[in-house]
DRENSE-464011 format. One record per residue (C-alpha): residue in one letter; x, y, z. Coordinates in steps of 0.001 Angstrom, whole numbers. Example, Ala and Ser with C-alpha at 12.3 -4.5 7.8 and 13.67 -1.06 7.14 Angstrom:
BEGIN
+------+---------+---------+---------+
! resn !       x !       y !       z !
+------+---------+---------+---------+
!    a !   12300 !   -4500 !    7800 !
!    s !   13670 !   -1060 !    7140 !
+------+---------+---------+---------+
# end
This chain:
BEGIN
+------+---------+---------+---------+
! resn !       x !       y !       z !
+------+---------+---------+---------+
!    m !  -65973 !   52065 !   51064 !
!    f !  -64937 !   54829 !   53448 !
!    f !  -67024 !   56555 !   56050 !
!    e !  -67319 !   60253 !   56737 !
!    y !  -66401 !   61343 !   60241 !
!    d !  -67516 !   64523 !   61952 !
!    s !  -64508 !   65554 !   63999 !
!    d !  -66543 !   68066 !   66013 !
!    s !  -69166 !   65596 !   67154 !
!    d !  -69041 !   63087 !   69992 !
!    d !  -71532 !   61009 !   68051 !
!    s !  -69503 !   60728 !   64863 !
!    f !  -70523 !   57100 !   64505 !
!    e !  -74173 !   58022 !   63955 !
!    g !  -73396 !   58771 !   60302 !
!    i !  -71536 !   55506 !   59983 !
!    l !  -74386 !   53677 !   61668 !
!    s !  -76911 !   54942 !   59145 !
!    i !  -74711 !   53709 !   56295 !
!    r !  -74224 !   50338 !   57942 !
!    e !  -77925 !   49969 !   58718 !
!    h !  -78663 !   50677 !   55069 !
!    m !  -76126 !   48041 !   54029 !
!    s !  -77607 !   45557 !   56483 !
!    a !  -81195 !   46262 !   55557 !
!    s !  -80468 !   46068 !   51848 !
!    s !  -78988 !   42596 !   52226 !
!    s !  -82270 !   41082 !   53376 !
!    d !  -85650 !   42469 !   54356 !
!    e !  -87383 !   39101 !   54396 !
!    d !  -88022 !   39088 !   58152 !
!    e !  -89620 !   42553 !   58222 !
!    g !  -93103 !   42600 !   59751 !
!    e !  -92778 !   39197 !   61371 !
!    s !  -93065 !   38668 !   65097 !
!    w !  -90127 !   37310 !   67061 !
!    h !  -91915 !   33995 !   67601 !
!    e !  -92568 !   33669 !   63870 !
!    k !  -88867 !   34205 !   63214 !
!    l !  -87905 !   31596 !   65790 !
!    k !  -90332 !   29137 !   64237 !
!    r !  -88856 !   29610 !   60769 !
!    i !  -85325 !   29186 !   62139 !
!    k !  -86260 !   25997 !   63987 !
!    e !  -87982 !   24603 !   60900 !
!    n !  -84893 !   25345 !   58763 !
!    d !  -86993 !   27333 !   56315 !
!    p !  -84854 !   27553 !   53115 !
!    h !  -86349 !   30977 !   52330 !
!    f !  -85403 !   32476 !   55700 !
!    k !  -81734 !   33487 !   55396 !
!    s !  -81411 !   36517 !   57662 !
!    i !  -82495 !   37424 !   61166 !
!    t !  -82335 !   41109 !   62064 !
!    r !  -83380 !   43539 !   64746 !
!    g !  -84113 !   40969 !   67440 !
!    g !  -82094 !   42606 !   70171 !
!    e !  -84743 !   43443 !   72750 !
!    d !  -86414 !   40082 !   72210 !
!    i !  -83172 !   38302 !   73081 !
!    l !  -82785 !   40555 !   76101 !
!    n !  -86109 !   39245 !   77467 !
!    m !  -85111 !   35610 !   76960 !
!    t !  -83764 !   33438 !   79743 !
!    d !  -80244 !   32004 !   79593 !
!    e !  -81724 !   28633 !   78600 !
!    e !  -83800 !   30218 !   75837 !
!    s !  -80721 !   32095 !   74587 !
!    e !  -78762 !   28855 !   74372 !
!    e !  -81675 !   27153 !   72624 !
!    l !  -81781 !   29977 !   70078 !
!    g !  -78065 !   29462 !   69478 !
!    r !  -78606 !   25742 !   68910 !
!    d !  -81502 !   26374 !   66536 !
!    i !  -79343 !   28779 !   64524 !
!    a !  -76460 !   26284 !   64551 !
!    n !  -78765 !   23517 !   63294 !
!    n !  -80155 !   25735 !   60563 !
!    t !  -78418 !   25213 !   57216 !
!    h !  -79928 !   28196 !   55377 !
!    l !  -79488 !   31130 !   57779 !
!    t !  -76505 !   33192 !   56627 !
!    k !  -76832 !   36473 !   58538 !
!    v !  -77482 !   37309 !   62183 !
!    y !  -77873 !   41006 !   62961 !
!    l !  -78424 !   41955 !   66613 !
!    a !  -78266 !   45636 !   67517 !
!    f !  -78801 !   47979 !   70450 !
!    i !  -78866 !   45280 !   73131 !
!    r !  -77615 !   47825 !   75621 !
!    t !  -77920 !   45673 !   78744 !
!    l !  -77062 !   42249 !   77356 !
!    t !  -75361 !   40290 !   80114 !
!    d !  -72200 !   38264 !   79687 !
!    q !  -74173 !   35231 !   80812 !
!    k !  -76776 !   35599 !   78046 !
!    m !  -73985 !   36164 !   75527 !
!    s !  -72202 !   33069 !   76762 !
!    s !  -75416 !   31032 !   76495 !
!    l !  -76133 !   32253 !   72975 !
!    f !  -72666 !   31435 !   71673 !
!    r !  -72528 !   28130 !   73476 !
!    g !  -75480 !   27077 !   71363 !
!    l !  -74008 !   28693 !   68228 !
!    t !  -70699 !   26816 !   68423 !
!    r !  -71466 !   24272 !   65707 !
!    s !  -73047 !   26697 !   63244 !
!    s !  -71895 !   26043 !   59683 !
!    s !  -74009 !   28413 !   57609 !
!    i !  -73538 !   31843 !   59256 !
!    e !  -71577 !   34130 !   56924 !
!    h !  -72227 !   37511 !   58543 !
!    l !  -72619 !   38285 !   62265 !
!    e !  -73304 !   41781 !   63573 !
!    l !  -73435 !   42739 !   67243 !
!    q !  -73456 !   46512 !   67294 !
!    y !  -74111 !   48720 !   70328 !
!    a !  -74402 !   45575 !   72443 !
!    r !  -72159 !   46627 !   75353 !
!    l !  -70204 !   43460 !   74679 !
!    r !  -67297 !   43147 !   77124 !
!    s !  -64134 !   41052 !   77174 !
!    a !  -65917 !   38205 !   79014 !
!    g !  -68560 !   38136 !   76281 !
!    a !  -65831 !   38175 !   73655 !
!    r !  -64232 !   35171 !   75341 !
!    s !  -67514 !   33248 !   75042 !
!    m !  -67427 !   33817 !   71267 !
!    v !  -64097 !   32021 !   70810 !
!    p !  -65424 !   28432 !   70358 !
!    f !  -67972 !   29667 !   67815 !
!    l !  -65346 !   31659 !   65891 !
!    q !  -62920 !   28741 !   65840 !
!    n !  -65583 !   26518 !   64251 !
!    a !  -67380 !   29044 !   62037 !
!    n !  -66381 !   27611 !   58667 !
!    s !  -68537 !   30016 !   56665 !
!    l !  -68100 !   33263 !   58613 !
!    t !  -66615 !   35951 !   56365 !
!    r !  -67796 !   39101 !   58169 !
!    l !  -67887 !   40022 !   61856 !
!    d !  -69090 !   43473 !   62953 !
!    l !  -68631 !   44389 !   66620 !
!    y !  -68527 !   48180 !   66388 !
!    v !  -69434 !   50263 !   69426 !
!    n !  -68873 !   47686 !   72155 !
!    n !  -66474 !   47425 !   75065 !
!    i !  -64436 !   44313 !   74338 !
!    q !  -61230 !   46274 !   75075 !
!    s !  -57748 !   45025 !   74237 !
!    e !  -58191 !   41620 !   75850 !
!    g !  -61375 !   40861 !   73928 !
!    f !  -59916 !   42004 !   70596 !
!    n !  -56786 !   39906 !   71005 !
!    l !  -58865 !   36834 !   71904 !
!    i !  -61147 !   37279 !   68900 !
!    f !  -58289 !   37969 !   66508 !
!    r !  -56405 !   34828 !   67468 !
!    a !  -59577 !   32737 !   67287 !
!    l !  -60094 !   33762 !   63653 !
!    r !  -56784 !   32311 !   62422 !
!    d !  -58262 !   29378 !   60509 !
!    s !  -61599 !   30963 !   59647 !
!    p !  -62525 !   32353 !   56216 !
!    i !  -63056 !   35792 !   57858 !
!    e !  -62478 !   38679 !   55427 !
!    h !  -64056 !   41623 !   57253 !
!    l !  -63561 !   42487 !   60941 !
!    d !  -65019 !   45707 !   62370 !
!    c !  -64003 !   46627 !   65929 !
!    c !  -64454 !   50388 !   65757 !
!    n !  -65096 !   52141 !   69066 !
!    c !  -64465 !   49037 !   71168 !
!    g !  -62187 !   50464 !   73869 !
!    i !  -59014 !   48949 !   72378 !
!    e !  -55761 !   50422 !   73691 !
!    s !  -53117 !   47789 !   73028 !
!    i !  -52839 !   45108 !   70366 !
!    d !  -50918 !   41863 !   70575 !
!    i !  -50710 !   40055 !   67249 !
!    d !  -49197 !   36607 !   67244 !
!    g !  -47557 !   35897 !   63901 !
!    e !  -48757 !   32300 !   64152 !
!    h !  -52395 !   33331 !   64644 !
!    i !  -53093 !   35816 !   61855 !
!    p !  -56370 !   35342 !   59944 !
!    r !  -55289 !   34087 !   56574 !
!    n !  -58040 !   35710 !   54518 !
!    l !  -58526 !   39013 !   56335 !
!    k !  -58971 !   41921 !   53916 !
!    y !  -60829 !   44589 !   55894 !
!    l !  -59816 !   45609 !   59425 !
!    l !  -61683 !   48576 !   60920 !
!    l !  -60248 !   49898 !   64199 !
!    s !  -61304 !   53535 !   64218 !
!    e !  -62186 !   55469 !   67395 !
!    n !  -60048 !   53421 !   69733 !
!    s !  -56864 !   54400 !   71615 !
!    i !  -54244 !   52669 !   69487 !
!    n !  -50766 !   54267 !   69599 !
!    a !  -47334 !   53609 !   68073 !
!    d !  -47024 !   50302 !   69940 !
!    g !  -50273 !   49163 !   68364 !
!    c !  -48983 !   50249 !   64936 !
!    r !  -45917 !   48088 !   65518 !
!    e !  -48194 !   45078 !   65998 !
!    l !  -50413 !   45971 !   63051 !
!    a !  -47304 !   46196 !   60866 !
!    k !  -47084 !   42416 !   61143 !
!    l !  -50212 !   42222 !   58992 !
!    l !  -48621 !   44307 !   56246 !
!    q !  -45288 !   42579 !   55773 !
!    g !  -44283 !   39532 !   53778 !
!    g !  -45564 !   37971 !   50625 !
!    d !  -48581 !   36484 !   52424 !
!    a !  -50072 !   39849 !   53422 !
!    t !  -53779 !   39939 !   52540 !
!    l !  -55038 !   43137 !   54208 !
!    d !  -56677 !   45518 !   51745 !
!    v !  -58286 !   48120 !   54027 !
!    l !  -57105 !   49387 !   57432 !
!    t !  -58951 !   52213 !   59183 !
!    l !  -57407 !   53899 !   62224 !
!    v !  -59411 !   57116 !   62377 !
!    k !  -59373 !   59033 !   65682 !
!    n !  -56836 !   56971 !   67588 !
!    r !  -53629 !   58111 !   69344 !
!    i !  -51269 !   57668 !   66437 !
!    d !  -48341 !   60080 !   66108 !
!    d !  -45407 !   60444 !   63715 !
!    e !  -43705 !   57405 !   65221 !
!    g !  -46760 !   55294 !   64439 !
!    v !  -46868 !   56666 !   60892 !
!    e !  -43197 !   55817 !   60414 !
!    i !  -43849 !   52221 !   61496 !
!    l !  -46808 !   51792 !   59143 !
!    v !  -45012 !   53481 !   56241 !
!    g !  -42012 !   51207 !   56715 !
!    a !  -44259 !   48148 !   56592 !
!    l !  -45974 !   49401 !   53441 !
!    q !  -42790 !   50010 !   51458 !
!    n !  -42968 !   46568 !   49875 !
!    n !  -46661 !   45858 !   50414 !
!    s !  -48799 !   45261 !   47332 !
!    s !  -52108 !   44216 !   48942 !
!    m !  -53152 !   47367 !   50833 !
!    t !  -55254 !   49859 !   48879 !
!    q !  -56823 !   51952 !   51651 !
!    l !  -55268 !   53309 !   54833 !
!    d !  -57225 !   55825 !   56884 !
!    l !  -55336 !   57830 !   59537 !
!    a !  -57656 !   60848 !   59658 !
!    f !  -58085 !   62855 !   62853 !
!    n !  -55055 !   61515 !   64689 !
!    n !  -53906 !   64753 !   66266 !
!    g !  -50381 !   63492 !   66921 !
!    i !  -49548 !   63395 !   63205 !
!    s !  -47528 !   66475 !   62222 !
!    f !  -45981 !   67796 !   59004 !
!    q !  -43239 !   65162 !   59321 !
!    g !  -45809 !   62378 !   59450 !
!    e !  -47586 !   63757 !   56399 !
!    m !  -44281 !   63856 !   54529 !
!    m !  -43632 !   60196 !   55379 !
!    v !  -46914 !   59247 !   53718 !
!    m !  -46103 !   61549 !   50783 !
!    k !  -42722 !   59907 !   50208 !
!    l !  -44301 !   56476 !   50589 !
!    v !  -46430 !   56966 !   47497 !
!    n !  -44117 !   59299 !   45532 !
!    d !  -40484 !   59615 !   46562 !
!    i !  -38754 !   61956 !   44102 !
!    s !  -35254 !   61762 !   45572 !
!    s !  -34427 !   59874 !   42385 !
!    i !  -36194 !   58327 !   39422 !
!    e !  -35407 !   54902 !   40868 !
!    a !  -36980 !   55953 !   44200 !
!    t !  -40142 !   57059 !   42378 !
!    l !  -40372 !   53722 !   40616 !
!    r !  -39898 !   51915 !   43961 !
!    s !  -42643 !   53935 !   45733 !
!    n !  -45919 !   52357 !   46835 !
!    h !  -48237 !   52166 !   43833 !
!    t !  -51273 !   50419 !   45349 !
!    l !  -52651 !   52845 !   47983 !
!    e !  -55675 !   54643 !   46580 !
!    c !  -57368 !   56318 !   49539 !
!    r !  -57241 !   59710 !   51147 !
!    c !  -55633 !   58748 !   54426 !
!    l !  -55166 !   62037 !   56274 !
!    e !  -57276 !   65066 !   57164 !
!    d !  -56542 !   68621 !   58328 !
!    f !  -53263 !   68837 !   56425 !
!    s !  -50698 !   71324 !   57679 !
!    n !  -49774 !   72009 !   54046 !
!    t !  -52264 !   72103 !   51172 !
!    v !  -49465 !   71363 !   48677 !
!    i !  -48863 !   68009 !   50398 !
!    e !  -52584 !   67299 !   50290 !
!    w !  -52777 !   68022 !   46556 !
!    h !  -49746 !   65932 !   45621 !
!    l !  -50804 !   63081 !   47907 !
!    n !  -54218 !   62941 !   46312 !
!    e !  -52657 !   63056 !   42844 !
!    a !  -50489 !   60059 !   43722 !
!    f !  -53565 !   58189 !   44963 !
!    i !  -55403 !   59025 !   41741 !
!    i !  -52534 !   57685 !   39638 !
!    n !  -52489 !   54478 !   41669 !
!    s !  -56237 !   54097 !   41282 !
!    n !  -56388 !   54920 !   37568 !
!    e !  -53452 !   52800 !   36510 !
!    n !  -54383 !   49795 !   38673 !
!    n !  -50956 !   48395 !   37837 !
!    p !  -47842 !   49088 !   39954 !
!    e !  -45432 !   49245 !   37012 !
!    a !  -47684 !   51542 !   34978 !
!    a !  -48335 !   53744 !   38031 !
!    g !  -44601 !   54132 !   38643 !
!    k !  -43984 !   55256 !   35057 !
!    a !  -46939 !   57648 !   35236 !
!    k !  -45536 !   59263 !   38386 !
!    v !  -42137 !   59759 !   36721 !
!    i !  -43762 !   61461 !   33727 !
!    q !  -46295 !   63545 !   35678 !
!    t !  -44012 !   64645 !   38526 !
!    q !  -40310 !   64048 !   37808 !
!    l !  -40622 !   65326 !   34226 !
!    h !  -43008 !   68189 !   35029 !
!    s !  -41018 !   71239 !   36104 !
!    e !  -43604 !   72945 !   38349 !
!    r !  -44765 !   69789 !   40135 !
!    r !  -41236 !   68550 !   40622 !
!    a !  -40150 !   71914 !   42009 !
!    e !  -42909 !   71770 !   44630 !
!    l !  -42142 !   68186 !   45578 !
!    a !  -38389 !   68846 !   45612 !
!    e !  -38875 !   71699 !   48059 !
!    l !  -41072 !   69544 !   50292 !
!    q !  -38749 !   66538 !   50193 !
!    g !  -35451 !   68427 !   50326 !
!    v !  -34241 !   67364 !   46859 !
!    n !  -31787 !   69824 !   45276 !
!    h !  -30495 !   68226 !   42081 !
!    s !  -31806 !   68224 !   38525 !
!    v !  -33629 !   65110 !   37434 !
!    y !  -31763 !   65286 !   34131 !
!    s !  -28472 !   64686 !   35904 !
!    e !  -29727 !   61129 !   36542 !
!    i !  -30564 !   60378 !   32923 !
!    n !  -28097 !   58782 !   30529 !
!    p !  -27518 !   61399 !   27797 !
!    l !  -28093 !   58744 !   25153 !
!    h !  -31675 !   58372 !   26457 !
!    l !  -32451 !   62106 !   26511 !
!    p !  -34070 !   62249 !   23047 !
!    e !  -36555 !   59575 !   24125 !
!    v !  -37186 !   61326 !   27457 !
!    l !  -37732 !   64678 !   25743 !
!    a !  -40217 !   63044 !   23400 !
!    l !  -42162 !   61758 !   26430 !
!    v !  -42181 !   65238 !   27971 !
!    g !  -43528 !   66819 !   24812 !
!    h !  -46162 !   64131 !   24291 !
!    h !  -47518 !   64019 !   27858 !
!    n !  -46779 !   67459 !   29329 !
!    g !  -46951 !   69807 !   26320 !
!    h !  -44611 !   72118 !   24411 !
!    g !  -44096 !   74479 !   27334 !
!    e !  -42679 !   71677 !   29450 !
!    l !  -40644 !   70447 !   26489 !
!    y !  -39000 !   73880 !   26181 !
!    h !  -38238 !   73879 !   29913 !
!    a !  -36866 !   70344 !   29660 !
!    l !  -34584 !   71362 !   26794 !
!    k !  -33203 !   74260 !   28826 !
!    s !  -32711 !   72032 !   31867 !
!    s !  -31030 !   69248 !   29905 !
!    i !  -28809 !   71311 !   27581 !
!    a !  -25643 !   70499 !   29531 !
!    e !  -26451 !   66806 !   29387 !
!    l !  -27177 !   67092 !   25642 !
!    f !  -23769 !   68648 !   25034 !
!    s !  -22173 !   65906 !   27033 !
!    m !  -23311 !   63472 !   24356 !
!    v !  -20566 !   64894 !   22093 !
!    n !  -17078 !   63320 !   22283 !
!    m !  -15225 !   66460 !   23346 !
!    k !  -11762 !   64874 !   23214 !
!    q !  -12284 !   63817 !   19627 !
!    c !  -13565 !   67281 !   18745 !
!    i !  -10443 !   68930 !   20177 !
!    q !   -8178 !   66456 !   18420 !
!    n !   -9927 !   67131 !   15119 !
!    e !   -9629 !   70884 !   15596 !
!    a !   -5948 !   70609 !   16507 !
!    a !   -5288 !   68481 !   13415 !
!    y !   -7057 !   71073 !   11277 !
!    h !   -4918 !   73907 !   12563 !
!    a !   -1732 !   71807 !   12323 !
!    a !   -2505 !   71219 !    8645 !
!    k !   -3020 !   74935 !    8196 !
!    i !     315 !   75609 !    9881 !
!    d !    2091 !   73245 !    7490 !
!    e !     378 !   74823 !    4512 !
!    h !    1198 !   78359 !    5612 !
!    g !    4798 !   77379 !    6469 !
!    a !    5323 !   76019 !    2962 !
!    k !    3889 !   79211 !    1474 !
!    l !    6135 !   81326 !    3678 !
!    k !    9198 !   79338 !    2626 !
!    e !    8291 !   79839 !   -1033 !
!    l !    7886 !   83580 !    -627 !
!    n !   11190 !   83925 !    1192 !
!    a !   12907 !   81969 !   -1566 !
!    r !   11488 !   84300 !   -4176 !
!    l !   12642 !   87341 !   -2225 !
!    a !   16121 !   85883 !   -1957 !
!    a !   16190 !   85221 !   -5679 !
!    m !   15273 !   88813 !   -6407 !
!    d !   18390 !   89923 !   -4578 !
!    d !   20568 !   87602 !   -6772 !
!    p !   22195 !   89689 !   -9603 !
!    n !   22093 !   86652 !  -11888 !
!    h !   18335 !   86298 !  -11432 !
!    t !   16248 !   87010 !  -14501 !
!    i !   12571 !   87311 !  -15258 !
!    t !   12876 !   84220 !  -17422 !
!    q !   13903 !   82195 !  -14383 !
!    d !   10810 !   83403 !  -12474 !
!    i !    8606 !   82333 !  -15334 !
!    e !   10283 !   78937 !  -15507 !
!    v !    9821 !   78431 !  -11769 !
!    h !    6163 !   79417 !  -12037 !
!    n !    5560 !   77080 !  -14986 !
!    s !    7269 !   74248 !  -13201 !
!    k !    4953 !   74618 !  -10162 !
!    h !    1961 !   74848 !  -12442 !
!    k !    2880 !   71523 !  -14072 !
!    r !    3322 !   69835 !  -10714 !
!    r !    -109 !   70989 !   -9602 !
!    r !   -1693 !   69582 !  -12750 !
!    v !      20 !   66260 !  -12129 !
+------+---------+---------+---------+
# end
């Protein structure tokens, strides 16, 4: 799912937080109303009905380092606890974090760990590494609104290489630079949320490594409110040209993205420079990935391309749908051609022998008005179906035959005139000549 951001608010994550709290609370409310000591007792006893521990932040804050490590060990020894949700631990020390994760290292049941608004720093992130490297069940890690910075993110990302992690949220974590080692990419990662950081084009160049190759698994990438400009967009677009795993890319509220950047995204999902280019466009992205468009026409066509991708849910079918709905629709193609600098007729690309089939598609999908326009636009190509050389040869042969016929008639008439001037010529001879011709015609 995507989150709404308020671009005019410094607390834009409050809306996101409410959504995430709802998601967290809905997953398990079984520890509601229990005291912290009751929760600890159930964890230690490996209660099979106690699967989630939430909202224990301030209680952990009041624990000693030894008690924090003991809690980690109790969680690690528990085989039923699947979710640990610790929030708003605003003064959690690196030492307490280190103690907690030292005890957690051998945990085998935790599937979802959330540490939001915990002021977690790079040193705390480093203490998580042994746990992450051994967390065989961890599929979701939420660290939004912390201060792990670039160093902490890079440490965590590399540590997750062999884990089953699918969802990693590091929004608003003070990340400026990213260093992705191609040998240490999480093999199952589908959701990577990096909004409200300071990632620029260099970071996009590193993130592109996650989008290339047949082994790419990333489905969702959010980069809202970073420092991405047109160069960064160009890098991401280039990586997505042959990507078939990504469905949602969010680049909203990156002020460095101009009209040129918007056009790169537009051409990524629907390039109308040729029919072949349309068919080769990206047919898997489904999200609205920009905001505050400089051109509402781009926004409309971009959203239409996303809708086609989403509705068809099949790259080949989506490509054909885009050809029919944009290349073969005069008004839409005219708008896209102006935006993308295309100045040739689409019908000049089509084999004349295929035009009847194409015109049938236009009439069926786009209506009679578009069919009429298509006929006008393709008339030259329709005429080119005729073998003009053969037509000229046939016409020349026709007139040559006429010339021979008329020449014979002229010769006959001249002969008759000459005979009339002969004093020995008689009417009887004319009749005999006429009868002779008549007999020949009957034969």
